[in-house]
Phi, psi and omega in degrees: 000138181270130179247125184241125181283138181260007197283346175257095189223126186298337180290341175285127181300319180295320180293315180299315179297323178293324175298313183297328178275350189052053185276092186297321182295325177300314183285331174299320178295318179295322178294320180298323178299329186264006186296340178275006177255187181259328185219159168242127175275122184257092183266103181249011177061219182285344175051053179242168178060235181294343180271354180301134180085357184295324185292309180296323176300316182289322177304316180299319181295316179300312183292328181279347186234007180195175173257015182293140170285169184249133169247113183277123186224091179206154175268002182259105185296323181295319178295322178297315179297321177296323178297321180292332180300322182264356180285127184278335184233070187295322185295335180264356181288163175247145168253126183237098016190176174240163170218207176269017171289108193300316183296311179293323181304307186295319181290319180291321178296322177300317179294319179297319178294318181298329186248357180053043185257177177282148183230122177275129185242117180274134182273068177211164175220162178298322185286317187261342189068220176265115179302148182282340185246157176295326177298318179295320178294320180295322179299317177294320179300319178298319181295316178297315181303310183299318179296317181294317181294319178300327181274356173103011178283148178281124182301329181291351179253009177263121179247108183271132181253116180286352176069100181278132176252151183301136181297331181279355182254306179224088190303317184294343182288340177297317178290320179300321179293320176297317178297324179295319178303312181299317182293321178297322181289336186258348195257353187243141176217109002297157186286162174242175177248171183230155182209149175224150168270096194298318188297341179301329185297329183253007181300127181092348176279159178304145184306321183288341180270338190301315179301319179297312181298314179299317185294312182293321179291323176298320178298317180290322177296323176299316178297327179285343176109018181298144183261335184209148177229138169262121191213174179275111182293343179288342179274084185295329179291321175301312180297319179298315181298317181296320178289327175297319179302320183294324181263346178069026185255083183293134181255353185202167174303324178296320177300318179297325177292319176302318179297319180294321178294316178300316179295323180296317178296316180300320186266008182060030178274165180276123181298336180289347176268357180290131180284140175206165181271107183291347177273353181264119179298321180296314181292325176298318180295320180297313181295316178301319180295317178299319180295321177294314183294333178267011174066029178264340174224150185286135178285138165213164180294348180244025187299332181289344183257359183275000000 
């Protein structure tokens, strides 16, 4: 599974100020935090005015201070192209992202073709927004897929994002996104890959709950077959659990429970049948969280105490 750090993001006031100062030491520290991942997502937004040139500058810093791959995340096509000029491993890079927005679609596909890189595809359109059902998301994915293949893109480099919505806003959508991942993995020949922005699932939830929600949802997404996650590299326990899932080497009773939950999602089993130690406060919280995320119990900010 590919792990992509979300920690360099223009919406963060500290990150934006560091960009404006061209504070190399600040970004070296952020890159160091993400070294246990595979990629860094470089979100520089529109990259205009004082931000012009920030992307290519940052690519050089990442490459000079780590082995991280690059995920290009900007709405400025010219800045993206400049970033690719200095990118040493273009074929492994990610472009984040396209949807059925025709203008952005055509320009981004041209860049992807020129560099033979990976392309993140969002299952939304201007007209429909994000469909409420997995069938609706899959329909958009088919349309994007057909256009990309016709233009010569490699299906193995298409990463479809089912678009995670906050559990506290539309609870049932957490399950719809998991179902979409499964359908995307089963519906294409040649096959495509899948990716999610993990932190969206806990957006708006209390700070103390967010790591648990992110972790349990990541475990279920792994069971559904997700290929890549964009996540917070500062959550070292989340990263550890994901790497544990891949090797199946449980280090604790909680790890064994994570494996059982992942297997239940993979096998279409009922999570309520998963065995756990009811005397363990940690395991009780994990199970309650899984039940909420699968829409079996109602979400509240105090669900772990109910």
